[in-house]
C-alpha angles and dihedrals in degrees: 000000000000123000090253091051090050091049093051092046091052091049090054096041098048097029088231147131092180122119114195110218118212109210104156115203109177092202088065097047120114118273100272091052101028115137094359113120089188087074096058092105093047092051095046094043090054091052090048093050091048095050108027093108092049102051137087088198146348122233118197112191106222096208091064089059100038093050088062095041086248100136088120088057090050089054089050091048091051089053089049091052093050091048101042103026103026094154096053113085120231122220114199105215101213104130091210121180123167144124119300100265092048091042088057089060093046089050090053089050093052100041107024102032100035100021094224120173092217141000136209117242141185111233094199095110094051139244097315088064090054101040097078091063092052091059088074104090114229095010126117139217129201115207120212105248115153109001127198098236117102092237090063087089091066092077111357095059095048120107123241108228094191095057121081110262091016095252124196112263091249090053090053091050089051091052092049092051092049094044137017099009095048096080098158103018091263101124132096134169135239112226122170121239091224090073107055093164090056091047088056091048092049091049090053091052095041105031099168108035122097116253123216106207118191124178104070112126119012093022092055102242116158110243096202094047090046095055095044091050099046115018120098126169091242097038119056128216124206109208111197128209118174119158096029089061104032094047101034086121133018092199133092088272091065095121094047092048090046087056091051091051091047090052091050093049095043092050093048090052092048093049090053090062092066 
């Protein structure tokens, strides 16, 4: 089963477009775990168990683990996901982007070491920095396209004078992901929820690729506008919410409240499809 097949199956099975982001910040953990990076796995595993039947995907952010020297806990969490949520794909949010030989090592990290189903990448260094990831059959890669941070305008919203029609850089990335770079149907695009008009533009340029859309929840993205701009019956979107779910409560009921917030977000996304 390819990554795209797994994504579509999870959407149907769980009736969901919601991706649960796992960004563990020990300072925000409930009292019995608070400030203890040794409890990262315990916290994340509890969130996974509370939301596994509600998600189209999970998205652990590698920096939140590496900053606390918790890569071993990330490995353990990936094993937990494969064991307890085997039908929900896992996107490793790493945003890698380097020359081919180094990219080969990053691809091994994502797919061999951690066993991720997909990874986020920066396309800035060109196709040879993306190609090593596409050699892993059935795996996926999401290219940064139109990100939700204000500084995204610095490059993504600049026009390319040497390309016919002088498209914005993000438009050119979308065309590459839909066309010549997407050799085996493994590519998707990252488009921020804070820019619904750009989501709609990217969907027009890349009508069949999956879109990973962060920014709903704590970053203020509009769930309804996001779905209406990007979702198509034959082209999935993966709408990520991290902090709004993981830190919905700082009490001992954190997992139960995270589930309630996930249900609320999932249902609002589903209603927007109608």
